[in-house]
C-alpha positions as CSV (number, residue, x, y, z in Angstrom):
1,M,12.0,-34.2,-8.1
2,S,10.0,-32.4,-5.5
3,T,7.0,-30.3,-6.4
4,N,5.2,-27.5,-4.6
5,A,2.3,-29.9,-3.9
6,S,4.5,-32.6,-2.6
7,E,6.5,-30.2,-0.4
8,F,3.2,-28.7,1.0
9,E,2.0,-32.2,1.8
10,R,5.3,-32.9,3.6
11,A,5.2,-29.7,5.5
12,A,1.6,-30.2,6.6
13,K,2.7,-33.3,8.5
14,V,5.1,-31.4,10.7
15,L,4.2,-27.7,10.5
16,V,0.8,-26.3,11.6
17,G,-1.1,-25.9,8.4
18,G,2.1,-26.6,6.5
19,V,3.4,-23.0,7.2
20,N,5.0,-20.9,9.9
21,S,2.9,-17.8,9.2
22,A,-0.8,-18.1,8.4
23,V,-1.0,-16.0,5.2
24,R,1.6,-18.2,3.5
25,A,-0.9,-21.1,3.3
26,F,-2.7,-19.4,0.4
27,R,-6.1,-19.8,2.2
28,A,-7.0,-16.2,1.1
29,V,-6.5,-17.0,-2.6
30,G,-6.8,-20.8,-2.8
31,G,-4.4,-23.2,-4.4
32,T,-1.0,-24.6,-3.4
33,P,1.7,-22.4,-1.8
34,R,4.9,-22.0,-3.7
35,F,7.9,-23.4,-1.9
36,I,10.9,-21.1,-2.6
37,A,14.3,-22.6,-3.2
38,R,16.3,-19.4,-3.7
39,A,16.0,-15.7,-4.5
40,E,18.2,-13.2,-6.1
41,G,17.5,-9.6,-7.2
42,A,13.9,-9.1,-8.1
43,Y,13.3,-12.9,-8.6
44,M,12.5,-16.0,-6.7
45,W,12.6,-19.6,-7.9
46,D,10.4,-22.4,-6.5
47,V,11.4,-26.0,-5.9
48,E,10.1,-26.8,-9.4
49,G,12.6,-24.4,-10.9
50,R,9.9,-21.8,-11.9
51,R,11.1,-18.2,-11.8
52,Y,8.8,-15.4,-10.5
53,I,9.2,-11.6,-10.5
54,D,8.8,-11.0,-6.8
55,Y,6.5,-8.3,-5.3
56,L,6.4,-10.0,-1.9
57,G,9.9,-9.0,-1.0
58,S,9.8,-11.1,2.2
59,W,6.9,-8.8,3.2
60,G,8.9,-5.6,2.9
61,P,12.6,-6.0,3.9
62,M,14.1,-6.7,0.5
63,I,14.0,-3.1,-0.7
64,A,17.3,-3.5,-2.5
65,G,16.4,-6.9,-3.8
66,H,17.2,-10.4,-2.7
67,S,20.8,-11.5,-1.9
68,H,22.3,-8.1,-2.6
69,P,26.0,-8.7,-2.8
70,Q,26.8,-5.8,-0.4
71,V,24.3,-7.2,2.2
72,V,25.5,-10.8,1.7
73,E,29.1,-9.8,2.2
74,A,28.3,-7.8,5.4
75,V,26.4,-10.8,6.8
76,T,29.2,-13.3,5.8
77,R,31.9,-11.1,7.4
78,A,29.8,-10.7,10.6
79,A,29.1,-14.4,10.8
80,R,32.9,-15.2,10.8
81,D,33.1,-13.2,14.1
82,G,30.2,-15.1,15.7
83,L,26.5,-15.7,15.3
84,S,25.3,-14.4,18.6
85,F,27.0,-13.2,21.8
86,G,24.2,-12.4,24.3
87,A,26.4,-9.4,25.2
88,P,26.8,-5.9,23.8
89,N,28.4,-5.6,20.3
90,L,29.6,-2.6,18.3
91,R,27.2,-3.1,15.4
92,E,24.1,-2.5,17.5
93,S,25.5,0.9,18.6
94,E,26.3,1.8,15.0
95,L,22.8,1.0,13.8
96,A,21.2,2.9,16.7
97,E,23.4,5.9,15.9
98,R,22.0,5.8,12.3
99,L,18.4,5.8,13.5
100,C,19.1,8.7,15.9
101,A,20.7,10.7,13.0
102,M,17.7,10.0,10.7
103,F,15.0,10.9,13.1
104,P,15.6,14.1,15.1
105,Q,13.3,13.1,18.0
106,V,14.9,9.7,18.4
107,E,17.6,9.8,21.1
108,R,17.5,6.2,22.4
109,V,16.8,2.8,20.7
110,R,16.0,-0.6,22.0
111,F,16.4,-3.5,19.4
112,T,14.2,-6.5,19.5
113,S,14.0,-9.6,17.3
114,S,10.6,-8.8,15.6
115,G,8.1,-6.1,14.9
116,T,5.7,-7.8,17.3
117,E,8.2,-7.5,20.1
118,A,8.8,-3.9,19.3
119,T,5.1,-2.9,19.4
120,M,4.4,-5.0,22.4
121,S,7.3,-3.2,24.2
122,A,6.1,0.2,23.0
123,L,2.7,-0.4,24.7
124,R,4.3,-1.5,27.9
125,L,6.6,1.5,27.9
126,A,3.7,3.9,27.2
127,R,1.7,2.5,30.0
128,G,4.7,2.6,32.4
129,F,5.6,6.1,31.4
130,T,2.1,7.6,31.6
131,K,0.9,5.4,34.5
132,R,-2.3,4.8,32.5
133,D,-3.8,1.5,31.2
134,R,-6.0,2.2,28.2
135,I,-4.7,2.2,24.6
136,V,-6.3,3.2,21.3
137,K,-5.7,1.3,18.1
138,F,-7.5,1.3,14.8
139,E,-9.6,-1.3,13.0
140,G,-7.6,-2.9,10.3
141,C,-4.2,-1.7,11.6
142,Y,-2.0,-4.7,12.3
143,H,0.8,-4.4,14.9
144,G,1.9,-8.0,15.3
145,T,0.5,-10.8,17.4
146,A,0.7,-9.2,20.9
147,D,-2.6,-10.2,22.7
148,S,-3.8,-6.7,23.6
149,L,-3.5,-5.7,19.9
150,L,-5.4,-8.6,18.4
151,V,-8.8,-6.8,18.5
152,K,-11.1,-5.2,16.1
153,A,-14.0,-2.7,16.6
154,G,-17.2,-3.5,18.3
155,S,-20.6,-2.1,17.3
156,G,-19.5,1.5,17.5
157,A,-16.6,3.9,18.0
158,L,-17.0,3.8,21.7
159,A,-17.2,0.0,22.0
160,F,-14.5,-1.8,23.8
161,G,-12.4,-4.2,21.6
162,S,-13.2,-7.8,21.5
163,P,-10.6,-10.5,20.8
164,T,-10.2,-11.6,17.1
165,S,-8.1,-14.6,18.0
166,A,-9.0,-17.6,20.1
167,G,-6.8,-17.8,23.2
168,V,-6.9,-14.1,24.0
169,P,-8.9,-13.5,27.2
170,A,-11.4,-10.7,27.2
171,D,-9.7,-9.3,30.3
172,V,-6.5,-8.9,28.3
173,V,-8.1,-6.5,25.8
174,R,-10.5,-4.8,28.1
175,H,-8.2,-1.7,28.1
176,T,-8.0,-1.7,24.3
177,L,-10.2,0.9,22.6
178,V,-10.7,0.7,18.8
179,A,-11.3,3.6,16.5
180,Q,-11.7,3.9,12.7
181,F,-8.7,4.9,10.6
182,N,-9.1,8.2,8.8
183,D,-12.1,9.0,11.1
184,L,-10.7,11.6,13.6
185,A,-14.2,12.0,15.2
186,S,-14.0,8.4,16.4
187,V,-10.8,9.1,18.2
188,Q,-12.1,12.4,19.6
189,A,-15.1,10.5,21.1
190,L,-12.8,8.1,22.8
191,F,-10.7,10.8,24.3
192,A,-13.8,12.7,25.4
193,Q,-14.8,9.7,27.5
194,Y,-11.5,8.2,28.5
195,G,-8.9,11.0,28.0
196,D,-7.2,10.9,31.3
197,E,-7.0,7.0,31.2
198,I,-5.5,6.7,27.7
199,A,-1.8,5.9,27.7
200,C,-1.2,6.0,24.0
201,V,-2.6,5.9,20.5
202,I,-0.8,3.3,18.2
203,V,-1.3,3.6,14.5
204,E,0.3,2.5,11.2
205,P,0.7,6.0,9.6
206,M,0.4,4.3,6.2
207,P,-1.3,1.0,6.9
208,G,-0.2,-1.9,4.8
209,N,-2.1,-4.8,6.4
210,M,-5.6,-3.8,5.3
211,N,-3.8,-3.3,2.0
212,L,-2.2,0.1,1.5
213,I,-4.4,2.9,2.8
214,L,-3.2,6.5,2.8
215,P,-3.9,8.9,5.7
216,A,-6.5,11.5,5.0
217,P,-5.3,15.1,5.2
218,G,-5.1,16.3,8.8
219,F,-5.8,12.9,10.3
220,L,-2.4,12.1,11.7
221,A,-1.9,15.7,12.7
222,G,-5.2,15.5,14.6
223,L,-4.0,12.4,16.5
224,R,-0.8,14.3,17.4
225,E,-2.9,17.2,18.8
226,L,-5.2,14.9,20.8
227,C,-2.4,13.0,22.3
228,S,-0.5,16.2,23.3
229,R,-3.6,17.8,24.8
230,H,-4.5,14.7,26.9
231,G,-1.0,13.6,27.9
232,A,-1.0,10.4,25.9
233,L,1.8,9.2,23.8
234,L,1.5,8.9,20.0
235,I,3.1,5.7,18.6
236,F,3.8,5.3,14.9
237,D,4.2,1.7,13.9
238,E,6.6,2.0,11.0
239,V,7.6,-1.6,10.9
240,M,6.3,-1.7,7.3
241,S,6.4,1.9,6.2
242,G,9.7,2.9,7.8
243,F,12.6,3.2,5.3
244,R,10.2,2.0,2.5
245,V,8.1,5.1,1.7
246,A,11.1,7.4,2.4
247,L,14.4,7.4,4.2
248,G,12.7,9.1,7.1
249,G,9.6,6.9,6.9
250,A,6.0,7.9,6.8
251,Q,6.6,10.5,9.4
252,E,8.9,12.4,7.0
253,K,6.2,12.2,4.3
254,V,3.3,13.5,6.5
255,G,5.3,15.9,8.7
256,V,4.0,14.6,12.0
257,V,6.4,13.7,14.8
258,P,5.3,10.8,17.1
259,D,6.5,10.2,20.6
260,L,7.6,6.7,19.9
261,S,8.3,4.8,16.7
262,T,8.6,1.1,16.0
263,F,10.7,-0.2,13.1
264,G,11.6,-3.5,11.6
265,K,11.9,-5.2,8.2
266,V,14.2,-2.9,6.2
267,I,16.5,-2.2,9.1
268,G,17.3,-5.9,9.3
269,G,17.9,-6.3,5.6
270,G,16.0,-9.6,5.6
271,M,17.2,-10.8,9.1
272,P,14.9,-11.0,12.1
273,V,14.8,-7.5,13.7
274,G,12.7,-4.9,15.3
275,A,13.3,-1.6,17.1
276,L,11.6,0.8,19.5
277,A,12.9,4.3,19.4
278,G,12.1,7.7,20.9
279,P,13.4,10.5,23.1
280,A,15.5,9.8,26.2
281,R,12.9,11.2,28.6
282,I,10.5,8.4,27.6
283,M,12.9,5.6,26.6
284,E,14.9,5.7,29.8
285,S,11.9,4.5,31.7
286,M,13.0,1.1,30.4
287,A,15.2,-1.3,32.3
288,P,18.0,-1.1,33.2
289,L,17.4,2.6,33.9
290,G,13.7,2.5,34.7
291,P,11.0,0.2,36.0
292,V,9.6,-0.9,32.6
293,Y,11.1,-4.4,31.9
294,Q,12.1,-5.5,28.4
295,A,14.7,-8.0,27.3
296,G,15.5,-10.5,24.6
297,T,18.2,-13.1,24.1
298,L,18.8,-12.3,20.4
299,S,18.1,-8.6,20.6
300,G,20.8,-6.6,18.7
301,N,22.0,-9.8,17.1
302,P,25.3,-9.0,15.3
303,I,24.2,-10.7,12.0
304,A,20.9,-8.7,11.8
305,M,22.7,-5.5,12.7
306,A,25.2,-6.1,9.9
307,A,22.5,-6.7,7.4
308,G,20.6,-3.6,8.5
309,L,23.7,-1.4,8.3
310,A,24.5,-2.6,4.8
311,T,20.9,-2.1,3.7
312,L,20.8,1.5,5.1
313,D,24.0,2.2,3.2
314,L,22.3,1.2,0.0
315,I,19.0,3.1,0.5
316,G,20.8,6.1,1.8
317,A,22.6,6.7,-1.6
318,P,21.6,10.0,-3.3
319,G,18.5,9.6,-5.4
320,F,17.6,6.1,-4.2
321,F,14.0,6.8,-3.3
322,D,13.5,9.1,-6.3
323,R,14.4,6.3,-8.6
324,L,12.5,3.7,-6.6
325,G,9.3,5.8,-6.6
326,A,9.6,6.7,-10.3
327,R,9.9,3.1,-11.4
328,C,7.2,1.9,-9.1
329,G,5.0,4.8,-10.2
330,R,5.3,3.6,-13.8
331,L,4.1,0.2,-12.7
332,I,1.1,1.7,-10.9
333,D,0.2,4.0,-13.8
334,G,0.3,0.9,-16.1
335,L,-1.9,-1.1,-13.8
336,N,-4.5,1.6,-13.6
337,A,-4.4,2.1,-17.4
338,A,-4.9,-1.7,-17.9
339,A,-7.9,-1.7,-15.6
340,R,-9.5,1.2,-17.6
341,E,-8.9,-0.6,-20.8
342,A,-10.5,-3.8,-19.4
343,G,-13.4,-1.7,-18.0
344,L,-12.8,-3.2,-14.6
345,A,-13.3,-1.9,-11.1
346,F,-9.6,-2.3,-10.3
347,C,-7.0,0.2,-9.2
348,A,-3.6,0.6,-7.6
349,Q,-1.5,3.3,-5.8
350,H,1.9,3.6,-4.1
351,V,4.1,5.7,-1.9
352,G,7.8,5.1,-2.6
353,G,8.3,1.3,-2.7
354,L,5.1,0.5,-0.8
355,A,2.1,-0.2,-3.0
356,G,-1.4,-1.6,-3.1
357,M,-3.8,-3.0,-5.7
358,Y,-7.5,-3.4,-5.1
359,A,-10.5,-5.0,-6.8
360,L,-12.2,-1.7,-6.4
361,A,-13.0,1.3,-8.6
362,T,-11.0,3.7,-6.4
363,P,-8.4,3.3,-3.7
364,P,-10.0,2.7,-0.3
365,N,-9.6,5.0,2.7
366,S,-11.0,2.7,5.4
367,F,-11.1,-0.9,6.5
368,T,-14.8,-1.1,5.6
369,Q,-14.0,0.0,2.0
370,V,-11.3,-2.6,1.8
371,Q,-13.7,-5.3,2.8
372,G,-16.0,-4.3,-0.1
373,Q,-13.5,-5.7,-2.7
374,D,-14.6,-8.3,-5.3
375,V,-12.6,-11.0,-3.6
376,E,-13.5,-13.8,-6.1
377,R,-12.2,-11.6,-9.0
378,F,-9.0,-10.9,-7.1
379,K,-8.4,-14.6,-6.5
380,R,-8.8,-15.3,-10.3
381,F,-6.5,-12.4,-11.1
382,Y,-4.0,-13.5,-8.5
383,H,-3.6,-17.0,-10.0
384,L,-3.4,-15.8,-13.6
385,M,-0.6,-13.5,-12.5
386,L,1.1,-16.4,-10.6
387,D,0.8,-18.6,-13.6
388,A,2.5,-15.8,-15.7
389,G,5.4,-15.8,-13.2
390,I,4.4,-12.7,-11.1
391,Y,4.5,-13.3,-7.4
392,L,2.1,-11.0,-5.5
393,P,1.2,-11.3,-1.8
394,P,-1.4,-14.1,-1.5
395,S,-4.2,-12.0,0.0
396,P,-6.4,-9.1,-1.2
397,V,-5.8,-7.2,2.1
398,E,-2.0,-7.0,1.9
399,A,0.2,-4.4,0.3
400,F,2.9,-5.3,-2.2
401,F,6.5,-4.3,-2.3
402,F,8.7,-2.8,-5.0
403,S,12.5,-3.0,-4.9
404,S,15.4,-1.2,-6.6
405,A,16.3,-4.5,-8.2
406,H,13.1,-4.4,-10.3
407,S,14.1,-3.4,-13.8
408,E,12.2,-1.6,-16.6
409,A,11.9,-5.0,-18.3
410,D,10.4,-6.5,-15.1
411,V,7.8,-3.7,-15.0
412,D,7.0,-4.3,-18.7
413,A,6.6,-8.1,-18.1
414,T,4.4,-7.4,-15.1
415,L,2.2,-5.0,-17.1
416,D,1.9,-7.5,-20.0
417,A,0.7,-10.2,-17.6
418,A,-1.7,-7.8,-15.8
419,R,-3.3,-6.7,-19.0
420,A,-4.0,-10.3,-20.0
421,A,-5.2,-11.2,-16.5
422,L,-7.5,-8.2,-16.2
423,R,-9.1,-8.9,-19.6
424,A,-9.6,-12.6,-18.6
425,V,-11.4,-11.7,-15.3
426,A,-13.5,-8.9,-16.8
């Protein structure tokens, strides 16, 4: 019988670090990664047969739970017609029509195979459309692994970004400016110095990769005003928040309309997918109509489109997000109550089905505050929860994901485990 340990040892011989995405290696929490054999509903089972209540949700896509019959049927039906064509298919038009109907400013869509491709293409489009080179991003906001976005802040708000990954030449990021999330003054300073050189501001409107951080009142509206005044494009990276915090994404929640949006995760229902979307006047700068080149062999893959369409059918049902938010809210309220009972600096918050928990007394509003967590306490808490059959993202700087498949009994079991774990780490 295989074990998680034996499978990790096997994988390490042929996969870099034994994984295909760094966070899966459990380096942030220690211990042995769980190798998943199957998943259904709100649960995953590892190769040892252990069942977990899953709050990873494949990092966001599984908002209706794993292997939902409606999604599986749609994928099976599509697969019978062919796995990939490398030519136009009807499902990509249908999914694009859905996106255009949900977001009034979206008139054209370009599908990709990943969120990284979508954000990378958004930057290229913004630069091509504005004929400017500089971009503004925020410390702690993650937009995939495109070279020009793998930067963090320097010594001050006006510092140029420096690469945070080996293999990224300084010249590649010399046009990347880094500001502080929820600090509008840091962005205003960049525009004051480089305003007519800035092509775009790209931001996660509700960041989930420095754990969940909510935008301060007026922050996103301030970005909108700065971009409009200086002729730069505002890009909302909703690969994570899109269709998870609300049917209309974070932009529906905050009431701010970006120029371009990037999507992923939920719109693929668990299949590899990404999308770049916006008004025709900008999007039609892309090939084959314009000079900005973008292409992908598997873009608009019929299987991914089928899974996405089925998932949007599910989450578009009346009351879906009300029910999702209410049940997730009960979990969050219970976690906060358990932390108070244990006398711990620990808290949680959520928007819709996107949630965060922190080894802090209050929810953070900046990357700096996230870095102030009691990481060692989080590691102990994480493994106690894992031992109790609760699968959380294996990192203190990652959001967690709630699905419509999580039952009241799942919430109760999670809270029972959390109360015991919090008492143990107090």
